[in-house]
Biotite code that builds the C-alpha atoms (Angstrom):
import biotite.structure as struc

atoms = struc.array([
    struc.Atom([84.485, 17.480, 29.783], chain_id="A", res_id=1, res_name="MET", atom_name="CA", element="C"),
    struc.Atom([82.618, 19.481, 32.339], chain_id="A", res_id=2, res_name="HIS", atom_name="CA", element="C"),
    struc.Atom([82.659, 22.548, 30.671], chain_id="A", res_id=3, res_name="CYS", atom_name="CA", element="C"),
    struc.Atom([81.026, 20.870, 27.201], chain_id="A", res_id=4, res_name="ILE", atom_name="CA", element="C"),
    struc.Atom([78.214, 19.371, 29.461], chain_id="A", res_id=5, res_name="ILE", atom_name="CA", element="C"),
    struc.Atom([77.733, 23.096, 30.770], chain_id="A", res_id=6, res_name="ARG", atom_name="CA", element="C"),
    struc.Atom([77.501, 24.479, 27.630], chain_id="A", res_id=7, res_name="LEU", atom_name="CA", element="C"),
    struc.Atom([75.027, 21.886, 26.388], chain_id="A", res_id=8, res_name="PHE", atom_name="CA", element="C"),
    struc.Atom([72.954, 22.518, 29.398], chain_id="A", res_id=9, res_name="VAL", atom_name="CA", element="C"),
    struc.Atom([72.905, 26.219, 28.983], chain_id="A", res_id=10, res_name="ILE", atom_name="CA", element="C"),
    struc.Atom([72.374, 25.992, 25.252], chain_id="A", res_id=11, res_name="THR", atom_name="CA", element="C"),
    struc.Atom([69.291, 23.905, 25.646], chain_id="A", res_id=12, res_name="SER", atom_name="CA", element="C"),
    struc.Atom([68.023, 26.186, 28.526], chain_id="A", res_id=13, res_name="LEU", atom_name="CA", element="C"),
    struc.Atom([68.274, 29.112, 26.087], chain_id="A", res_id=14, res_name="VAL", atom_name="CA", element="C"),
    struc.Atom([66.390, 27.316, 23.329], chain_id="A", res_id=15, res_name="PHE", atom_name="CA", element="C"),
    struc.Atom([63.953, 26.058, 25.736], chain_id="A", res_id=16, res_name="TRP", atom_name="CA", element="C"),
    struc.Atom([63.315, 29.439, 27.101], chain_id="A", res_id=17, res_name="THR", atom_name="CA", element="C"),
    struc.Atom([63.093, 31.057, 23.745], chain_id="A", res_id=18, res_name="ALA", atom_name="CA", element="C"),
    struc.Atom([60.368, 28.545, 22.981], chain_id="A", res_id=19, res_name="GLY", atom_name="CA", element="C"),
    struc.Atom([58.366, 29.635, 25.865], chain_id="A", res_id=20, res_name="ILE", atom_name="CA", element="C"),
    struc.Atom([58.770, 33.292, 24.944], chain_id="A", res_id=21, res_name="THR", atom_name="CA", element="C"),
    struc.Atom([57.693, 33.001, 21.368], chain_id="A", res_id=22, res_name="ALA", atom_name="CA", element="C"),
    struc.Atom([54.657, 30.800, 22.415], chain_id="A", res_id=23, res_name="GLN", atom_name="CA", element="C"),
    struc.Atom([53.673, 33.602, 24.905], chain_id="A", res_id=24, res_name="THR", atom_name="CA", element="C"),
    struc.Atom([54.232, 36.317, 22.154], chain_id="A", res_id=25, res_name="ARG", atom_name="CA", element="C"),
    struc.Atom([51.933, 34.793, 19.578], chain_id="A", res_id=26, res_name="TYR", atom_name="CA", element="C"),
    struc.Atom([49.309, 33.631, 21.841], chain_id="A", res_id=27, res_name="SER", atom_name="CA", element="C"),
    struc.Atom([49.121, 36.773, 24.217], chain_id="A", res_id=28, res_name="LYS", atom_name="CA", element="C"),
    struc.Atom([47.562, 39.134, 21.658], chain_id="A", res_id=29, res_name="ALA", atom_name="CA", element="C"),
    struc.Atom([45.005, 36.371, 20.821], chain_id="A", res_id=30, res_name="ALA", atom_name="CA", element="C"),
    struc.Atom([44.265, 35.926, 24.670], chain_id="A", res_id=31, res_name="ASP", atom_name="CA", element="C"),
    struc.Atom([43.843, 39.729, 24.919], chain_id="A", res_id=32, res_name="GLU", atom_name="CA", element="C"),
    struc.Atom([41.418, 39.844, 21.979], chain_id="A", res_id=33, res_name="ALA", atom_name="CA", element="C"),
    struc.Atom([39.620, 37.243, 23.216], chain_id="A", res_id=34, res_name="PHE", atom_name="CA", element="C"),
    struc.Atom([38.968, 38.563, 26.640], chain_id="A", res_id=35, res_name="ASN", atom_name="CA", element="C"),
    struc.Atom([37.977, 41.798, 24.939], chain_id="A", res_id=36, res_name="ASP", atom_name="CA", element="C"),
    struc.Atom([35.492, 39.895, 23.238], chain_id="A", res_id=37, res_name="GLN", atom_name="CA", element="C"),
    struc.Atom([36.871, 40.695, 19.742], chain_id="A", res_id=38, res_name="MET", atom_name="CA", element="C"),
    struc.Atom([36.327, 37.134, 18.606], chain_id="A", res_id=39, res_name="TYR", atom_name="CA", element="C"),
    struc.Atom([37.255, 37.343, 14.750], chain_id="A", res_id=40, res_name="LEU", atom_name="CA", element="C"),
    struc.Atom([40.769, 39.063, 15.541], chain_id="A", res_id=41, res_name="LEU", atom_name="CA", element="C"),
    struc.Atom([41.202, 36.484, 18.489], chain_id="A", res_id=42, res_name="ALA", atom_name="CA", element="C"),
    struc.Atom([40.508, 33.583, 16.072], chain_id="A", res_id=43, res_name="LEU", atom_name="CA", element="C"),
    struc.Atom([43.011, 34.947, 13.487], chain_id="A", res_id=44, res_name="GLN", atom_name="CA", element="C"),
    struc.Atom([45.426, 35.408, 16.023], chain_id="A", res_id=45, res_name="LYS", atom_name="CA", element="C"),
    struc.Atom([44.832, 31.858, 17.714], chain_id="A", res_id=46, res_name="TYR", atom_name="CA", element="C"),
    struc.Atom([45.106, 30.273, 14.179], chain_id="A", res_id=47, res_name="GLN", atom_name="CA", element="C"),
    struc.Atom([48.728, 32.020, 13.564], chain_id="A", res_id=48, res_name="LYS", atom_name="CA", element="C"),
    struc.Atom([49.719, 31.213, 16.996], chain_id="A", res_id=49, res_name="ALA", atom_name="CA", element="C"),
    struc.Atom([48.558, 27.525, 16.384], chain_id="A", res_id=50, res_name="TYR", atom_name="CA", element="C"),
    struc.Atom([51.221, 26.820, 13.719], chain_id="A", res_id=51, res_name="SER", atom_name="CA", element="C"),
    struc.Atom([54.057, 28.326, 16.105], chain_id="A", res_id=52, res_name="LYS", atom_name="CA", element="C"),
    struc.Atom([53.325, 25.716, 18.887], chain_id="A", res_id=53, res_name="VAL", atom_name="CA", element="C"),
    struc.Atom([53.604, 22.379, 17.280], chain_id="A", res_id=54, res_name="LYS", atom_name="CA", element="C"),
    struc.Atom([56.177, 21.160, 19.833], chain_id="A", res_id=55, res_name="ASN", atom_name="CA", element="C"),
    struc.Atom([53.970, 22.155, 22.681], chain_id="A", res_id=56, res_name="ASN", atom_name="CA", element="C"),
    struc.Atom([51.141, 20.025, 23.208], chain_id="A", res_id=57, res_name="LYS", atom_name="CA", element="C"),
    struc.Atom([49.548, 21.605, 25.990], chain_id="A", res_id=58, res_name="ASN", atom_name="CA", element="C"),
    struc.Atom([49.309, 25.099, 24.319], chain_id="A", res_id=59, res_name="GLU", atom_name="CA", element="C"),
    struc.Atom([48.309, 23.421, 20.988], chain_id="A", res_id=60, res_name="ARG", atom_name="CA", element="C"),
    struc.Atom([45.358, 22.187, 22.818], chain_id="A", res_id=61, res_name="ASP", atom_name="CA", element="C"),
    struc.Atom([44.595, 25.221, 24.974], chain_id="A", res_id=62, res_name="ARG", atom_name="CA", element="C"),
    struc.Atom([44.630, 27.192, 21.567], chain_id="A", res_id=63, res_name="ILE", atom_name="CA", element="C"),
    struc.Atom([42.414, 24.507, 19.813], chain_id="A", res_id=64, res_name="SER", atom_name="CA", element="C"),
    struc.Atom([39.851, 25.023, 22.522], chain_id="A", res_id=65, res_name="PHE", atom_name="CA", element="C"),
    struc.Atom([40.019, 28.891, 22.183], chain_id="A", res_id=66, res_name="ARG", atom_name="CA", element="C"),
    struc.Atom([39.390, 28.652, 18.496], chain_id="A", res_id=67, res_name="ILE", atom_name="CA", element="C"),
    struc.Atom([36.383, 26.546, 18.983], chain_id="A", res_id=68, res_name="ALA", atom_name="CA", element="C"),
    struc.Atom([35.155, 29.071, 21.500], chain_id="A", res_id=69, res_name="GLU", atom_name="CA", element="C"),
    struc.Atom([35.709, 31.777, 19.108], chain_id="A", res_id=70, res_name="CYS", atom_name="CA", element="C"),
    struc.Atom([33.533, 30.012, 16.604], chain_id="A", res_id=71, res_name="TYR", atom_name="CA", element="C"),
    struc.Atom([30.968, 29.306, 19.255], chain_id="A", res_id=72, res_name="ARG", atom_name="CA", element="C"),
    struc.Atom([30.907, 32.942, 20.447], chain_id="A", res_id=73, res_name="MET", atom_name="CA", element="C"),
    struc.Atom([30.402, 33.939, 16.760], chain_id="A", res_id=74, res_name="MET", atom_name="CA", element="C"),
    struc.Atom([27.507, 31.590, 16.350], chain_id="A", res_id=75, res_name="ASN", atom_name="CA", element="C"),
    struc.Atom([29.385, 29.625, 13.609], chain_id="A", res_id=76, res_name="ASN", atom_name="CA", element="C"),
    struc.Atom([27.751, 26.404, 14.877], chain_id="A", res_id=77, res_name="THR", atom_name="CA", element="C"),
    struc.Atom([29.111, 24.171, 12.013], chain_id="A", res_id=78, res_name="LYS", atom_name="CA", element="C"),
    struc.Atom([32.800, 25.200, 12.590], chain_id="A", res_id=79, res_name="ARG", atom_name="CA", element="C"),
    struc.Atom([32.529, 25.048, 16.290], chain_id="A", res_id=80, res_name="SER", atom_name="CA", element="C"),
    struc.Atom([31.417, 21.590, 16.023], chain_id="A", res_id=81, res_name="GLU", atom_name="CA", element="C"),
    struc.Atom([34.094, 20.725, 13.905], chain_id="A", res_id=82, res_name="ASN", atom_name="CA", element="C"),
    struc.Atom([36.335, 22.131, 16.269], chain_id="A", res_id=83, res_name="ALA", atom_name="CA", element="C"),
    struc.Atom([35.103, 20.577, 19.426], chain_id="A", res_id=84, res_name="TYR", atom_name="CA", element="C"),
    struc.Atom([34.869, 17.376, 17.777], chain_id="A", res_id=85, res_name="LYS", atom_name="CA", element="C"),
    struc.Atom([38.707, 17.261, 17.209], chain_id="A", res_id=86, res_name="ARG", atom_name="CA", element="C"),
    struc.Atom([39.141, 17.890, 20.934], chain_id="A", res_id=87, res_name="LEU", atom_name="CA", element="C"),
    struc.Atom([36.609, 15.340, 22.342], chain_id="A", res_id=88, res_name="VAL", atom_name="CA", element="C"),
    struc.Atom([38.847, 12.567, 20.714], chain_id="A", res_id=89, res_name="THR", atom_name="CA", element="C"),
    struc.Atom([41.724, 13.694, 23.107], chain_id="A", res_id=90, res_name="ASN", atom_name="CA", element="C"),
    struc.Atom([41.060, 11.432, 26.261], chain_id="A", res_id=91, res_name="VAL", atom_name="CA", element="C"),
    struc.Atom([43.549, 13.253, 28.510], chain_id="A", res_id=92, res_name="LYS", atom_name="CA", element="C"),
    struc.Atom([42.133, 16.785, 27.587], chain_id="A", res_id=93, res_name="TYR", atom_name="CA", element="C"),
    struc.Atom([38.758, 15.503, 28.179], chain_id="A", res_id=94, res_name="VAL", atom_name="CA", element="C"),
    struc.Atom([39.599, 14.346, 31.396], chain_id="A", res_id=95, res_name="LYS", atom_name="CA", element="C"),
    struc.Atom([40.871, 17.828, 32.410], chain_id="A", res_id=96, res_name="ASP", atom_name="CA", element="C"),
    struc.Atom([38.166, 20.014, 30.543], chain_id="A", res_id=97, res_name="ASN", atom_name="CA", element="C"),
    struc.Atom([35.238, 18.032, 30.431], chain_id="A", res_id=98, res_name="PRO", atom_name="CA", element="C"),
    struc.Atom([33.029, 20.961, 29.577], chain_id="A", res_id=99, res_name="ARG", atom_name="CA", element="C"),
    struc.Atom([34.211, 20.573, 25.882], chain_id="A", res_id=100, res_name="VAL", atom_name="CA", element="C"),
    struc.Atom([31.990, 17.593, 25.533], chain_id="A", res_id=101, res_name="ILE", atom_name="CA", element="C"),
    struc.Atom([28.980, 19.764, 26.765], chain_id="A", res_id=102, res_name="LEU", atom_name="CA", element="C"),
    struc.Atom([29.837, 22.535, 24.238], chain_id="A", res_id=103, res_name="TYR", atom_name="CA", element="C"),
    struc.Atom([30.340, 19.686, 21.402], chain_id="A", res_id=104, res_name="TYR", atom_name="CA", element="C"),
    struc.Atom([26.768, 18.306, 22.368], chain_id="A", res_id=105, res_name="ALA", atom_name="CA", element="C"),
    struc.Atom([25.501, 21.904, 22.330], chain_id="A", res_id=106, res_name="ASP", atom_name="CA", element="C"),
    struc.Atom([26.469, 22.175, 18.892], chain_id="A", res_id=107, res_name="ALA", atom_name="CA", element="C"),
    struc.Atom([25.308, 18.860, 17.596], chain_id="A", res_id=108, res_name="LEU", atom_name="CA", element="C"),
    struc.Atom([21.952, 19.994, 19.020], chain_id="A", res_id=109, res_name="LYS", atom_name="CA", element="C"),
    struc.Atom([21.700, 23.475, 17.203], chain_id="A", res_id=110, res_name="VAL", atom_name="CA", element="C"),
    struc.Atom([22.859, 21.952, 14.123], chain_id="A", res_id=111, res_name="ASN", atom_name="CA", element="C"),
    struc.Atom([20.109, 19.194, 14.051], chain_id="A", res_id=112, res_name="GLY", atom_name="CA", element="C"),
    struc.Atom([22.182, 16.103, 15.143], chain_id="A", res_id=113, res_name="ASN", atom_name="CA", element="C"),
    struc.Atom([20.222, 15.200, 18.088], chain_id="A", res_id=114, res_name="TYR", atom_name="CA", element="C"),
    struc.Atom([21.311, 11.445, 18.393], chain_id="A", res_id=115, res_name="GLU", atom_name="CA", element="C"),
    struc.Atom([25.007, 12.122, 18.501], chain_id="A", res_id=116, res_name="GLU", atom_name="CA", element="C"),
    struc.Atom([24.125, 15.139, 20.890], chain_id="A", res_id=117, res_name="ALA", atom_name="CA", element="C"),
    struc.Atom([22.075, 13.002, 23.263], chain_id="A", res_id=118, res_name="ILE", atom_name="CA", element="C"),
    struc.Atom([25.304, 10.717, 23.363], chain_id="A", res_id=119, res_name="LYS", atom_name="CA", element="C"),
    struc.Atom([27.641, 13.337, 24.170], chain_id="A", res_id=120, res_name="GLN", atom_name="CA", element="C"),
    struc.Atom([25.197, 14.766, 26.763], chain_id="A", res_id=121, res_name="TYR", atom_name="CA", element="C"),
    struc.Atom([25.271, 11.265, 28.386], chain_id="A", res_id=122, res_name="GLN", atom_name="CA", element="C"),
    struc.Atom([29.081, 11.273, 28.336], chain_id="A", res_id=123, res_name="ALA", atom_name="CA", element="C"),
    struc.Atom([29.331, 14.745, 29.957], chain_id="A", res_id=124, res_name="TYR", atom_name="CA", element="C"),
    struc.Atom([26.840, 13.427, 32.724], chain_id="A", res_id=125, res_name="LYS", atom_name="CA", element="C"),
    struc.Atom([29.248, 10.743, 33.464], chain_id="A", res_id=126, res_name="GLU", atom_name="CA", element="C"),
    struc.Atom([31.901, 12.896, 34.050], chain_id="A", res_id=127, res_name="LEU", atom_name="CA", element="C"),
    struc.Atom([29.814, 15.701, 35.457], chain_id="A", res_id=128, res_name="VAL", atom_name="CA", element="C"),
    struc.Atom([27.172, 14.133, 37.166], chain_id="A", res_id=129, res_name="PRO", atom_name="CA", element="C"),
    struc.Atom([26.222, 17.156, 39.289], chain_id="A", res_id=130, res_name="ASP", atom_name="CA", element="C"),
    struc.Atom([25.861, 19.499, 36.490], chain_id="A", res_id=131, res_name="ASP", atom_name="CA", element="C"),
    struc.Atom([22.117, 19.993, 35.424], chain_id="A", res_id=132, res_name="PRO", atom_name="CA", element="C"),
    struc.Atom([23.091, 21.138, 31.657], chain_id="A", res_id=133, res_name="LYS", atom_name="CA", element="C"),
    struc.Atom([23.197, 17.870, 30.135], chain_id="A", res_id=134, res_name="PRO", atom_name="CA", element="C"),
    struc.Atom([19.711, 16.736, 31.495], chain_id="A", res_id=135, res_name="ASN", atom_name="CA", element="C"),
    struc.Atom([18.348, 19.895, 29.807], chain_id="A", res_id=136, res_name="THR", atom_name="CA", element="C"),
    struc.Atom([20.167, 18.934, 26.679], chain_id="A", res_id=137, res_name="GLY", atom_name="CA", element="C"),
    struc.Atom([18.798, 15.502, 26.582], chain_id="A", res_id=138, res_name="ILE", atom_name="CA", element="C"),
    struc.Atom([15.266, 16.666, 27.158], chain_id="A", res_id=139, res_name="GLU", atom_name="CA", element="C"),
    struc.Atom([15.436, 19.154, 24.704], chain_id="A", res_id=140, res_name="THR", atom_name="CA", element="C"),
    struc.Atom([16.939, 16.632, 21.858], chain_id="A", res_id=141, res_name="CYS", atom_name="CA", element="C"),
    struc.Atom([14.307, 14.226, 22.666], chain_id="A", res_id=142, res_name="THR", atom_name="CA", element="C"),
    struc.Atom([11.666, 16.868, 22.474], chain_id="A", res_id=143, res_name="LEU", atom_name="CA", element="C"),
    struc.Atom([12.886, 18.225, 19.130], chain_id="A", res_id=144, res_name="SER", atom_name="CA", element="C"),
    struc.Atom([13.155, 14.802, 17.403], chain_id="A", res_id=145, res_name="LYS", atom_name="CA", element="C"),
    struc.Atom([9.213, 14.319, 18.573], chain_id="A", res_id=146, res_name="GLU", atom_name="CA", element="C"),
    struc.Atom([8.333, 17.673, 17.073], chain_id="A", res_id=147, res_name="TRP", atom_name="CA", element="C"),
    struc.Atom([10.211, 16.585, 13.754], chain_id="A", res_id=148, res_name="VAL", atom_name="CA", element="C"),
    struc.Atom([8.288, 13.359, 13.726], chain_id="A", res_id=149, res_name="LYS", atom_name="CA", element="C"),
    struc.Atom([4.748, 15.029, 14.625], chain_id="A", res_id=150, res_name="ASN", atom_name="CA", element="C"),
    struc.Atom([4.690, 18.778, 13.326], chain_id="A", res_id=151, res_name="PRO", atom_name="CA", element="C"),
    struc.Atom([1.767, 21.054, 14.583], chain_id="A", res_id=152, res_name="THR", atom_name="CA", element="C"),
    struc.Atom([-0.808, 22.514, 12.303], chain_id="A", res_id=153, res_name="LYS", atom_name="CA", element="C"),
    struc.Atom([1.262, 25.694, 12.293], chain_id="A", res_id=154, res_name="TYR", atom_name="CA", element="C"),
    struc.Atom([3.529, 26.367, 9.633], chain_id="A", res_id=155, res_name="GLU", atom_name="CA", element="C"),
    struc.Atom([6.666, 28.390, 9.399], chain_id="A", res_id=156, res_name="VAL", atom_name="CA", element="C"),
    struc.Atom([7.320, 30.116, 6.120], chain_id="A", res_id=157, res_name="ARG", atom_name="CA", element="C"),
    struc.Atom([10.258, 32.201, 4.734], chain_id="A", res_id=158, res_name="LEU", atom_name="CA", element="C"),
    struc.Atom([9.248, 35.506, 4.125], chain_id="A", res_id=159, res_name="GLU", atom_name="CA", element="C"),
    struc.Atom([12.032, 36.384, 1.204], chain_id="A", res_id=160, res_name="LYS", atom_name="CA", element="C"),
    struc.Atom([10.858, 40.003, 1.266], chain_id="A", res_id=161, res_name="LYS", atom_name="CA", element="C"),
    struc.Atom([11.818, 40.273, 4.683], chain_id="A", res_id=162, res_name="ILE", atom_name="CA", element="C"),
    struc.Atom([14.655, 37.646, 5.367], chain_id="A", res_id=163, res_name="ASN", atom_name="CA", element="C"),
    struc.Atom([18.079, 37.589, 3.871], chain_id="A", res_id=164, res_name="SER", atom_name="CA", element="C"),
    struc.Atom([21.134, 34.922, 4.135], chain_id="A", res_id=165, res_name="ARG", atom_name="CA", element="C"),
    struc.Atom([22.454, 37.196, 6.831], chain_id="A", res_id=166, res_name="GLU", atom_name="CA", element="C"),
    struc.Atom([21.504, 37.815, 10.518], chain_id="A", res_id=167, res_name="ASP", atom_name="CA", element="C"),
    struc.Atom([18.122, 39.494, 10.630], chain_id="A", res_id=168, res_name="ASP", atom_name="CA", element="C"),
    struc.Atom([16.568, 39.770, 14.033], chain_id="A", res_id=169, res_name="PHE", atom_name="CA", element="C"),
    struc.Atom([14.540, 41.978, 16.622], chain_id="A", res_id=170, res_name="ALA", atom_name="CA", element="C"),
    struc.Atom([11.678, 43.041, 14.545], chain_id="A", res_id=171, res_name="PRO", atom_name="CA", element="C"),
    struc.Atom([9.368, 45.742, 15.751], chain_id="A", res_id=172, res_name="ALA", atom_name="CA", element="C"),
    struc.Atom([6.425, 47.703, 14.222], chain_id="A", res_id=173, res_name="TYR", atom_name="CA", element="C"),
    struc.Atom([7.272, 50.907, 13.101], chain_id="A", res_id=174, res_name="ALA", atom_name="CA", element="C"),
    struc.Atom([3.745, 52.585, 12.968], chain_id="A", res_id=175, res_name="ASP", atom_name="CA", element="C"),
    struc.Atom([0.333, 52.426, 14.635], chain_id="A", res_id=176, res_name="PRO", atom_name="CA", element="C"),
    struc.Atom([-1.283, 50.608, 11.561], chain_id="A", res_id=177, res_name="GLY", atom_name="CA", element="C"),
    struc.Atom([1.263, 47.815, 11.742], chain_id="A", res_id=178, res_name="PHE", atom_name="CA", element="C"),
    struc.Atom([2.089, 48.484, 8.036], chain_id="A", res_id=179, res_name="ASN", atom_name="CA", element="C"),
    struc.Atom([6.045, 48.630, 8.440], chain_id="A", res_id=180, res_name="SER", atom_name="CA", element="C"),
    struc.Atom([8.570, 47.017, 10.694], chain_id="A", res_id=181, res_name="ILE", atom_name="CA", element="C"),
    struc.Atom([11.837, 47.885, 11.927], chain_id="A", res_id=182, res_name="LEU", atom_name="CA", element="C"),
    struc.Atom([14.680, 45.474, 12.294], chain_id="A", res_id=183, res_name="PHE", atom_name="CA", element="C"),
    struc.Atom([18.570, 44.786, 12.829], chain_id="A", res_id=184, res_name="THR", atom_name="CA", element="C"),
    struc.Atom([20.509, 43.169, 10.081], chain_id="A", res_id=185, res_name="SER", atom_name="CA", element="C"),
    struc.Atom([23.932, 42.852, 9.068], chain_id="A", res_id=186, res_name="ASN", atom_name="CA", element="C"),
    struc.Atom([23.059, 42.494, 5.419], chain_id="A", res_id=187, res_name="ARG", atom_name="CA", element="C"),
    struc.Atom([24.844, 44.538, 2.716], chain_id="A", res_id=188, res_name="ALA", atom_name="CA", element="C"),
    struc.Atom([21.979, 47.324, 2.693], chain_id="A", res_id=189, res_name="ALA", atom_name="CA", element="C"),
    struc.Atom([22.368, 48.045, 6.123], chain_id="A", res_id=190, res_name="SER", atom_name="CA", element="C"),
    struc.Atom([23.273, 51.558, 7.253], chain_id="A", res_id=191, res_name="LEU", atom_name="CA", element="C"),
    struc.Atom([26.054, 50.737, 9.515], chain_id="A", res_id=192, res_name="GLY", atom_name="CA", element="C"),
    struc.Atom([29.571, 50.567, 7.812], chain_id="A", res_id=193, res_name="LYS", atom_name="CA", element="C"),
    struc.Atom([31.817, 49.166, 10.794], chain_id="A", res_id=194, res_name="ASP", atom_name="CA", element="C"),
    struc.Atom([32.675, 45.629, 11.351], chain_id="A", res_id=195, res_name="LEU", atom_name="CA", element="C"),
    struc.Atom([31.587, 44.073, 14.709], chain_id="A", res_id=196, res_name="ASP", atom_name="CA", element="C"),
    struc.Atom([34.744, 42.979, 16.366], chain_id="A", res_id=197, res_name="ASN", atom_name="CA", element="C"),
    struc.Atom([32.788, 40.247, 17.911], chain_id="A", res_id=198, res_name="TRP", atom_name="CA", element="C"),
    struc.Atom([31.451, 38.553, 14.836], chain_id="A", res_id=199, res_name="THR", atom_name="CA", element="C"),
    struc.Atom([33.722, 40.162, 12.150], chain_id="A", res_id=200, res_name="GLY", atom_name="CA", element="C"),
    struc.Atom([30.141, 41.058, 10.202], chain_id="A", res_id=201, res_name="LEU", atom_name="CA", element="C"),
])
């Protein structure tokens, strides 16, 4: 009887150790890519790792947060909002990692959902009262709501000859007569051919 019990314990330990090894193997490469700021690659590896750790809630939550972080760092605000939203419903995780509420509020603000963003900033403020970030977030959301209601006389127009659906930024005049500009873009007509491992673009 003792032999059977020992065999069962040893077998259980083998399977448990194998499970931890598998989790480490799948998430280790993702963590390395994340630390190297290769967020597209990290995202892909975390998504694969997530499906392998269904029975480990802590690791699943950690990977979920990293997925949200990848989207945030890639400036994909819609997907980062959704990813953080799934995490803020996890009361235990939020208690141990309150900054997930702050990042969720930031995503909401950027996406123009000011009312909900204010609620999340207030929730974060209750958990971390010494952090000044929620005060700034609440103030900017309040101001943004006011600006939407009472726009100034200035009008922002979309210059279709210059702007594309892609990321266009950092313009500078290219000649003394101000007749041409240079700017950075990841549009299809750009001269560069390599992908940015940070954004995947």
